[in-house]
BAGU-776225 format. One record per residue (C-alpha): residue in three letters; residue number from 1; x, z, y. Coordinates in steps of 0.5 Angstrom, whole numbers. Layout:
<atoms>
<'Ala', NUM, <X, Z, Y>>
...
</atoms>
This chain:
<atoms>
<'Met', 1, <-20, 72, -139>>
<'Ile', 2, <-16, 65, -138>>
<'Ser', 3, <-9, 66, -138>>
<'Asn', 4, <-5, 63, -132>>
<'Glu', 5, <-2, 58, -136>>
<'Asp', 6, <-8, 55, -138>>
<'Ala', 7, <-11, 56, -131>>
<'Ala', 8, <-5, 52, -129>>
<'Gln', 9, <-6, 46, -134>>
<'Leu', 10, <-14, 46, -133>>
<'Leu', 11, <-13, 45, -125>>
<'Ala', 12, <-7, 40, -126>>
<'Gly', 13, <-12, 36, -130>>
<'Leu', 14, <-17, 36, -125>>
<'Asp', 15, <-18, 29, -121>>
<'Leu', 16, <-20, 31, -114>>
<'Gly', 17, <-19, 24, -112>>
<'Ser', 18, <-14, 22, -106>>
<'Thr', 19, <-13, 24, -99>>
<'Val', 20, <-13, 17, -97>>
<'Ala', 21, <-20, 13, -97>>
<'Glu', 22, <-17, 7, -99>>
<'Ser', 23, <-15, 9, -106>>
<'Asp', 24, <-20, 14, -107>>
<'Asn', 25, <-24, 13, -113>>
<'Leu', 26, <-28, 19, -112>>
<'Leu', 27, <-31, 17, -106>>
<'Glu', 28, <-37, 14, -108>>
<'Thr', 29, <-40, 20, -112>>
<'Ala', 30, <-36, 25, -108>>
<'Arg', 31, <-37, 23, -101>>
<'Val', 32, <-39, 27, -95>>
<'Glu', 33, <-44, 24, -91>>
<'Thr', 34, <-43, 27, -84>>
<'Ser', 35, <-47, 27, -78>>
<'Val', 36, <-43, 21, -76>>
<'Phe', 37, <-45, 17, -82>>
<'Asp', 38, <-52, 19, -81>>
<'Asp', 39, <-52, 17, -74>>
<'Leu', 40, <-49, 10, -76>>
<'Leu', 41, <-54, 9, -82>>
<'Ala', 42, <-60, 11, -77>>
<'Asp', 43, <-57, 6, -72>>
<'Arg', 44, <-56, 11, -67>>
<'Val', 45, <-49, 9, -65>>
<'Asp', 46, <-45, 2, -65>>
<'Leu', 47, <-38, 5, -65>>
<'Ile', 48, <-34, 10, -69>>
<'Pro', 49, <-28, 12, -65>>
<'Gly', 50, <-23, 17, -68>>
<'Thr', 51, <-15, 18, -69>>
<'Lys', 52, <-12, 17, -76>>
<'Gly', 53, <-14, 21, -81>>
<'Ser', 54, <-21, 22, -78>>
<'Gly', 55, <-25, 19, -83>>
<'Lys', 56, <-26, 12, -80>>
<'Thr', 57, <-24, 8, -87>>
<'Ala', 58, <-28, 13, -91>>
<'Ile', 59, <-34, 11, -87>>
<'Tyr', 60, <-32, 3, -88>>
<'Arg', 61, <-32, 4, -95>>
<'Met', 62, <-38, 7, -96>>
<'Phe', 63, <-42, 2, -92>>
<'Val', 64, <-38, -4, -95>>
<'Asp', 65, <-37, -2, -102>>
<'Phe', 66, <-43, 2, -104>>
<'Leu', 67, <-49, 1, -99>>
<'Pro', 68, <-50, -6, -98>>
<'Gln', 69, <-55, -7, -104>>
<'Ile', 70, <-59, 0, -102>>
<'Met', 71, <-59, -3, -95>>
<'Leu', 72, <-61, -9, -96>>
<'Thr', 73, <-67, -7, -101>>
<'Asn', 74, <-69, -1, -97>>
<'Lys', 75, <-68, -3, -90>>
<'Lys', 76, <-67, -10, -90>>
<'Ile', 77, <-60, -10, -87>>
<'Ile', 78, <-54, -14, -89>>
<'Ile', 79, <-47, -11, -88>>
<'Ala', 80, <-42, -16, -86>>
<'His', 81, <-35, -14, -84>>
<'Gly', 82, <-30, -17, -80>>
<'Val', 83, <-24, -16, -84>>
<'Gln', 84, <-22, -18, -91>>
<'Gln', 85, <-20, -11, -94>>
<'Arg', 86, <-18, -4, -91>>
<'Gln', 87, <-12, -4, -87>>
<'Asp', 88, <-12, -11, -86>>
<'Thr', 89, <-7, -14, -82>>
<'Val', 90, <-10, -20, -80>>
<'Phe', 91, <-11, -19, -73>>
<'Leu', 92, <-4, -17, -72>>
<'Ala', 93, <-2, -24, -74>>
<'Tyr', 94, <-5, -26, -68>>
<'Lys', 95, <-2, -21, -63>>
<'Asn', 96, <1, -26, -59>>
<'Glu', 97, <-5, -30, -58>>
<'Phe', 98, <-9, -24, -56>>
<'Asp', 99, <-4, -21, -51>>
<'Lys', 100, <-6, -28, -47>>
<'Leu', 101, <-13, -27, -47>>
<'Thr', 102, <-17, -24, -41>>
<'Glu', 103, <-22, -19, -41>>
<'Ser', 104, <-27, -25, -40>>
<'Asp', 105, <-24, -29, -46>>
<'Phe', 106, <-24, -23, -50>>
<'Val', 107, <-32, -23, -49>>
<'Asp', 108, <-32, -30, -51>>
<'Phe', 109, <-28, -29, -57>>
<'Trp', 110, <-32, -24, -60>>
<'Cys', 111, <-38, -28, -59>>
<'Ile', 112, <-35, -34, -63>>
<'Tyr', 113, <-33, -29, -68>>
<'Val', 114, <-39, -25, -69>>
<'Val', 115, <-43, -31, -69>>
<'Ser', 116, <-39, -35, -74>>
<'Leu', 117, <-39, -29, -79>>
<'Ala', 118, <-46, -29, -79>>
<'Tyr', 119, <-46, -36, -81>>
<'Glu', 120, <-41, -35, -86>>
<'Gln', 121, <-43, -29, -89>>
<'Phe', 122, <-51, -29, -88>>
<'Ile', 123, <-53, -36, -87>>
<'Arg', 124, <-49, -40, -92>>
<'Asn', 125, <-48, -34, -97>>
<'Asp', 126, <-51, -36, -104>>
<'Arg', 127, <-54, -29, -105>>
<'Phe', 128, <-59, -30, -99>>
<'Lys', 129, <-62, -37, -101>>
<'Lys', 130, <-68, -34, -104>>
<'Leu', 131, <-69, -29, -99>>
<'Leu', 132, <-68, -34, -93>>
<'Ala', 133, <-73, -39, -97>>
<'Asn', 134, <-79, -38, -92>>
<'Cys', 135, <-74, -38, -86>>
<'Thr', 136, <-73, -45, -85>>
<'Glu', 137, <-75, -46, -78>>
<'Glu', 138, <-71, -40, -76>>
<'Ile', 139, <-65, -42, -79>>
<'Asp', 140, <-65, -49, -76>>
<'Ala', 141, <-66, -46, -69>>
<'Phe', 142, <-60, -42, -71>>
<'Arg', 143, <-56, -48, -73>>
<'Lys', 144, <-58, -52, -67>>
<'Ala', 145, <-56, -46, -62>>
<'Tyr', 146, <-49, -46, -66>>
<'Cys', 147, <-48, -54, -65>>
<'Asp', 148, <-50, -54, -58>>
<'Ala', 149, <-45, -48, -57>>
<'Gly', 150, <-40, -53, -59>>
<'Ile', 151, <-38, -49, -65>>
<'Pro', 152, <-37, -54, -71>>
<'Asp', 153, <-40, -53, -78>>
<'Phe', 154, <-35, -54, -84>>
<'Asp', 155, <-37, -57, -90>>
<'His', 156, <-34, -51, -94>>
<'Pro', 157, <-34, -43, -94>>
<'Lys', 158, <-28, -40, -89>>
<'Thr', 159, <-24, -34, -91>>
<'Leu', 160, <-24, -29, -85>>
<'His', 161, <-17, -30, -84>>
<'Gln', 162, <-19, -38, -83>>
<'Ile', 163, <-25, -36, -78>>
<'Leu', 164, <-21, -31, -74>>
<'Ala', 165, <-16, -37, -73>>
<'Trp', 166, <-21, -42, -72>>
<'Ala', 167, <-25, -38, -67>>
<'Leu', 168, <-18, -37, -62>>
<'Asn', 169, <-18, -45, -63>>
<'Val', 170, <-25, -46, -61>>
<'Leu', 171, <-24, -41, -55>>
<'Ala', 172, <-18, -45, -52>>
<'Arg', 173, <-22, -51, -53>>
<'Leu', 174, <-28, -49, -50>>
<'Lys', 175, <-26, -46, -44>>
<'Pro', 176, <-21, -51, -41>>
<'Lys', 177, <-19, -49, -34>>
<'Val', 178, <-14, -51, -28>>
<'Val', 179, <-10, -46, -24>>
<'Trp', 180, <-8, -48, -17>>
<'Lys', 181, <-3, -43, -13>>
<'Gln', 182, <-4, -44, -6>>
<'Pro', 183, <3, -45, -2>>
<'Ala', 184, <6, -39, 1>>
<'Asp', 185, <4, -34, -5>>
<'Val', 186, <-3, -32, -2>>
<'Gly', 187, <-7, -33, -8>>
<'Gln', 188, <-10, -38, -13>>
<'Phe', 189, <-16, -41, -16>>
<'Glu', 190, <-18, -42, -23>>
<'Phe', 191, <-23, -49, -24>>
<'Ser', 192, <-27, -49, -30>>
<'Leu', 193, <-27, -56, -33>>
<'Ile', 194, <-34, -55, -37>>
<'Gly', 195, <-40, -58, -34>>
<'Gly', 196, <-45, -52, -32>>
<'Gly', 197, <-39, -47, -33>>
<'Pro', 198, <-38, -41, -28>>
<'Pro', 199, <-37, -41, -21>>
<'Val', 200, <-30, -42, -19>>
<'Arg', 201, <-26, -36, -18>>
<'Gly', 202, <-21, -34, -13>>
<'His', 203, <-15, -29, -13>>
<'Ala', 204, <-12, -27, -6>>
<'Gln', 205, <-6, -23, -5>>
<'Pro', 206, <-7, -18, 0>>
</atoms>
């Protein structure tokens, strides 16, 4: 029978990983694939909400750090991510800019950002050149749509931080507008300065 002292030393020498997913060195081999993991893997969900400590970062690491090659080989899916690393604060750096965006602006921003990520992490990524060798027409069509949308094509790769800053800049440049407030505080009108843009919007005070 093992003594309490020997048992304590044995337990003290065990590596049980970390309670924080960002620094857990055993996550790849000792991960628990929950129903949420299975739903995301099977493309049954688009968002994974959860409070702090509910396992969102663990799932992020599983897909970004451990599964990209498996997903590419078995499912022909490429994992692209919108932050540089876990707990990335890049979005907080532009909090003031985000606070000024309307709901419509947010939709436009995410469209620009996601398309830019696809271009930088997929189209321009040397890892996928061989896989895309027979997709010249599709890539040309993507680049044409990219250009037609007014999104510039840079001559060198961009970091996620640069893409984010640039997407906000493009959003402001592509959506210039004039706001006219009527006298007597009865409301205001917004006029888009882009040809073929959405109708003029009016906001009347009750």
